[in-house]
Each structure stands twice: as structure tokens, then as C-alpha cells.
C-alpha positions as CSV (number, residue, x, y, z in Angstrom):
1,X,-11.3,16.0,7.4
2,X,-11.2,16.8,3.7
3,X,-8.7,19.6,4.3
4,X,-6.5,17.3,6.3
5,X,-6.6,14.7,3.5
6,X,-5.5,17.3,1.0
7,X,-2.6,18.5,3.3
8,X,-1.5,14.9,3.9
9,X,-1.6,14.2,0.1
10,X,0.5,17.3,-0.6
11,X,3.0,16.4,2.1
12,X,3.3,12.9,0.9
13,X,4.0,14.1,-2.6
14,X,6.6,16.6,-1.4
15,X,8.4,13.9,0.6
16,X,8.4,11.6,-2.4
17,X,9.8,14.3,-4.6
18,X,12.5,15.2,-2.0
19,X,13.5,11.5,-1.7
20,X,13.7,11.2,-5.5
21,X,15.8,14.3,-5.8
22,X,18.1,12.9,-3.1
23,X,18.4,9.6,-4.9
24,X,19.3,11.5,-8.1
25,X,21.9,13.4,-6.3
26,X,23.5,10.2,-5.1
27,X,23.4,8.8,-8.6
28,X,25.1,11.9,-9.9
29,X,27.9,11.5,-7.3
30,X,28.3,7.8,-8.2
31,X,28.6,8.6,-11.9
32,X,31.1,11.3,-11.3
33,X,33.2,9.0,-9.0
34,X,33.3,6.4,-11.7
35,X,34.6,8.8,-14.3
36,X,31.9,11.1,-15.2
37,X,28.9,11.0,-17.6
38,X,30.8,11.7,-20.8
39,X,33.3,8.9,-20.2
40,X,30.6,6.4,-19.2
41,X,28.4,7.2,-22.3
42,X,31.5,6.7,-24.5
43,X,31.9,3.1,-23.5
44,X,31.0,0.8,-26.3
45,X,33.1,-2.3,-25.6
46,X,34.7,-3.8,-22.5
47,X,37.2,-6.7,-22.1
48,X,38.0,-8.0,-18.6
49,X,40.7,-10.6,-17.9
50,X,41.0,-12.2,-14.5
51,X,41.4,-15.2,-12.2
52,X,38.7,-16.9,-10.1
53,X,40.2,-18.4,-6.9
54,X,38.6,-21.4,-5.2
55,X,39.5,-23.1,-2.0
56,X,41.3,-20.2,-0.4
57,X,43.4,-19.6,-3.5
58,X,44.4,-23.2,-4.1
59,X,42.6,-23.5,-7.4
60,X,42.8,-20.6,-9.9
61,X,40.6,-20.5,-13.0
62,X,41.2,-18.0,-15.8
63,X,38.2,-15.8,-16.6
64,X,37.5,-13.7,-19.7
65,X,34.6,-11.3,-20.1
66,X,33.6,-9.6,-23.4
67,X,30.9,-7.0,-23.7
68,X,29.5,-5.0,-26.6
69,X,27.3,-2.3,-25.1
70,X,23.6,-3.1,-25.0
71,X,24.1,-6.0,-27.5
72,X,25.9,-9.0,-26.3
73,X,28.0,-10.4,-23.5
74,X,30.2,-13.5,-23.1
75,X,31.8,-15.0,-20.0
76,X,34.5,-17.6,-20.6
77,X,36.4,-19.8,-18.1
78,X,38.9,-22.6,-18.5
79,X,39.7,-25.4,-16.1
80,X,41.5,-28.7,-16.6
81,X,41.9,-28.1,-20.3
82,X,38.2,-27.5,-20.7
83,X,36.6,-24.2,-21.6
84,X,33.0,-23.3,-20.7
85,X,31.1,-20.1,-21.4
86,X,27.8,-18.3,-21.3
87,X,26.6,-15.8,-23.9
88,X,23.7,-13.3,-23.5
89,X,22.3,-11.2,-26.3
90,X,19.1,-9.3,-26.4
91,X,17.1,-12.1,-28.0
92,X,19.2,-15.2,-27.5
93,X,21.6,-16.8,-25.2
94,X,23.7,-20.0,-24.7
95,X,25.4,-21.9,-21.9
96,X,28.1,-24.5,-22.2
97,X,29.6,-26.2,-19.2
98,X,31.8,-29.2,-20.2
99,X,32.8,-29.6,-16.5
100,X,29.3,-31.0,-15.8
101,X,29.3,-33.4,-18.7
102,X,27.6,-31.1,-21.2
103,X,28.7,-32.0,-24.7
104,X,27.2,-29.1,-26.6
105,X,25.8,-25.6,-25.9
106,X,22.3,-25.3,-24.6
107,X,19.9,-22.3,-25.1
108,X,19.2,-20.0,-22.3
109,X,15.5,-19.9,-21.3
110,X,13.5,-16.8,-22.3
111,X,13.1,-15.9,-18.6
112,X,16.9,-16.1,-18.0
113,X,17.4,-13.8,-21.0
114,X,14.9,-11.3,-19.6
115,X,16.6,-11.4,-16.2
116,X,20.0,-10.7,-17.8
117,X,19.0,-7.9,-20.2
118,X,20.1,-5.0,-17.9
119,X,23.6,-6.7,-17.6
120,X,24.2,-5.8,-21.2
121,X,24.3,-2.1,-20.2
122,X,28.0,-1.5,-19.5
123,X,27.7,2.3,-19.3
124,X,25.5,2.3,-16.1
125,X,22.0,1.2,-15.2
126,X,21.8,4.6,-13.5
127,X,22.2,6.6,-16.7
128,X,18.8,7.7,-18.0
129,X,17.2,5.0,-15.8
130,X,13.6,6.4,-16.2
131,X,13.8,6.2,-20.0
132,X,14.8,2.5,-19.6
133,X,11.7,1.8,-17.6
134,X,13.5,1.6,-14.2
135,X,12.5,3.3,-11.0
136,X,14.8,4.1,-8.1
137,X,14.3,4.5,-4.3
138,X,16.6,5.8,-1.6
139,X,16.5,3.3,1.2
140,X,17.8,3.4,4.8
141,X,21.6,3.1,5.1
142,X,23.1,-0.3,5.8
143,X,26.3,-1.5,7.4
144,X,28.7,-3.0,4.9
145,X,31.8,-4.3,6.6
146,X,31.9,-1.3,8.9
147,X,30.8,1.3,6.3
148,X,27.5,3.1,6.8
149,X,26.6,2.6,3.2
150,X,24.0,4.6,1.3
151,X,21.4,2.2,-0.2
152,X,19.7,2.6,-3.5
153,X,17.0,0.3,-4.8
154,X,16.7,0.0,-8.5
155,X,13.5,-1.7,-9.8
156,X,14.6,-3.2,-13.1
157,X,11.6,-5.6,-13.7
158,X,8.5,-6.5,-11.8
159,X,10.5,-9.6,-10.6
160,X,14.0,-8.2,-10.5
161,X,15.5,-5.6,-8.1
162,X,19.1,-4.5,-7.6
163,X,20.2,-2.9,-4.4
164,X,23.3,-0.8,-4.5
165,X,25.4,0.0,-1.4
166,X,27.6,3.1,-1.8
167,X,30.5,4.3,0.3
168,X,29.6,7.9,1.2
169,X,33.3,8.9,1.3
170,X,34.4,7.6,-2.1
171,X,30.9,7.3,-3.8
172,X,32.0,3.8,-5.1
173,X,29.5,1.0,-5.2
174,X,31.0,-1.5,-2.7
175,X,28.2,-4.1,-2.7
176,X,25.2,-5.1,-4.8
177,X,22.4,-7.4,-4.0
178,X,20.2,-8.7,-6.8
179,X,16.8,-10.3,-6.0
180,X,14.5,-11.8,-8.5
181,X,12.5,-14.7,-9.8
182,X,13.6,-16.8,-12.8
183,X,11.9,-19.9,-14.1
184,X,9.7,-19.9,-11.0
185,X,12.6,-19.9,-8.6
186,X,13.5,-17.0,-6.3
187,X,17.2,-16.0,-6.2
188,X,19.4,-13.6,-4.3
189,X,23.0,-12.8,-5.5
190,X,25.3,-10.6,-3.4
191,X,28.6,-9.3,-4.7
192,X,31.3,-7.2,-2.9
193,X,33.7,-4.8,-4.7
194,X,37.2,-3.8,-3.7
195,X,40.5,-2.5,-5.1
196,X,39.1,0.4,-7.2
197,X,41.4,1.7,-9.9
198,X,41.0,3.9,-13.0
199,X,41.6,2.4,-16.4
200,X,43.6,4.2,-19.2
201,X,40.2,5.5,-20.4
202,X,39.7,7.2,-17.1
203,X,36.8,4.9,-15.9
204,X,37.0,3.5,-12.4
205,X,36.4,-0.3,-11.9
206,X,36.7,-2.6,-8.9
207,X,39.6,-5.0,-9.7
208,X,38.5,-7.4,-7.1
209,X,34.9,-8.8,-7.0
210,X,34.4,-11.5,-4.4
211,X,36.8,-14.3,-5.3
212,X,37.6,-12.8,-8.7
213,X,40.7,-10.6,-9.3
214,X,41.0,-8.8,-12.6
215,X,44.4,-8.3,-14.1
216,X,43.3,-6.3,-17.1
217,X,40.3,-4.1,-17.9
218,X,40.2,-2.6,-21.3
219,X,37.6,0.0,-22.3
220,X,36.7,0.4,-26.0
221,X,39.2,-2.3,-27.1
222,X,38.3,-4.0,-30.4
223,X,36.5,-7.3,-30.0
224,X,36.4,-9.9,-32.8
225,X,32.8,-10.8,-33.6
226,X,33.9,-14.5,-33.8
227,X,34.4,-14.3,-30.0
228,X,30.6,-14.7,-29.7
229,X,30.3,-17.7,-32.1
230,X,28.6,-20.8,-30.8
231,X,30.5,-24.1,-31.0
232,X,28.7,-26.4,-33.3
233,X,27.2,-29.6,-32.0
234,X,29.2,-32.7,-32.7
């Protein structure tokens, strides 16, 4: 019985090592398809300009995203002459939605900030994931709109997990599913990615994400620090 237990333990460890190696091989292919390790590690800023379409395209809302790698992120959208935004930094964050009657920015909760920290990483959550405190698992493939997608599970926090669904022909991420708990509430966010193109920097991005179409994606473009300023309360 003791010998059997030892053999079972060794076999289990070998299978786990093989699965991890396979997951790392998938990650390597995803990184290469996106532009390669060197190009991704060179990303320090990112500007994305697009349109959100509502009601089957009847309503179009301009969207601007600004990132400084691992430091701060801003999402800005304009509708009916009003501009709302959300800002996430490592230790602070703000939300302003005048469409809902908000008259001044409100601070993000500490839990919301914690949940959004990995979104500040614009190079890739896959790069050096172990040193970031993440763990990865190769899951069973899942069907994504007819594609037998490879599934990777990235454990970001004890209460946040990101599932990546990868097209085995292109090695592009075609869907993500984020599951977590924030402020005591469970949430699940699913995003689908289409229309992949390389930017002038040689990094590939999906230019369509759900109902958002990006018109411009600029890698390492200068960003005015004033972009992240908080409007003063009146």
C-alpha cells in the first residue's frame, strides 16, 4: 500500500508538471502571435479610441482609453454633451457618471481597486505570471462560436479568476471570462474579441470587442499627465 501511494504521488506530480509545461507552451504561442515578448515588454503607454454602439448601432458613444503601464488607466466616454470617466491607479481610483445624476467624482472602493490592479498590466498578464503571484491551469477546451478553443485559467487573486479562450489556429485570445467577488457581490464578465490587426508597433490587438469598435490603437504614444486629473467638486 505504501509503495502504491508513492507511485500515485509521483504520477500525480508528473501529470501536474506536464500540464504546467503545456500551459506555458500555449502562453508562449499566444505571446508570439500578439507580437512577441520583446514588443510586448516594450509597451509603456497605450491609447485607444473607439465607438460604443447601443441598440443595434442606433446610438454611438465615443470612447477613449488611456494607459500608463502598471501605473494608471482612464476610460472616458461622452454622450449627450456629458463626459463620464473612470480612473484606476495602484492606490486610488475615481468614477464619474453624470448620466446618472452624479455631480462630482466618487472614490472607488478599496475592493474595486484591488480587483482592477491586474488591468493596469498592458504588456500581458501572462508575462512572468508566477513572479506576479498568479497561477495558471490548462483546462478542457470549450466551444466558442464554433471554435474548439483552448482554455487557460489564470488565478489572479483568491477571489478573482480570468479564463482565456484561445483559437488554436491563430493563437489569438477570442474570449475572456472574468469571475470574482467585489464588495461582497459575485460577478462574471464575458468579452468576445474580433477583427485582429497589427498596430504600427507590430503588436496585434482586436479592433472589435463586443459592441466596441476601435478606430485607432496607438502603442507608446505620449500621454499628457493632465489626462488623469480629477475634476474638482463644485
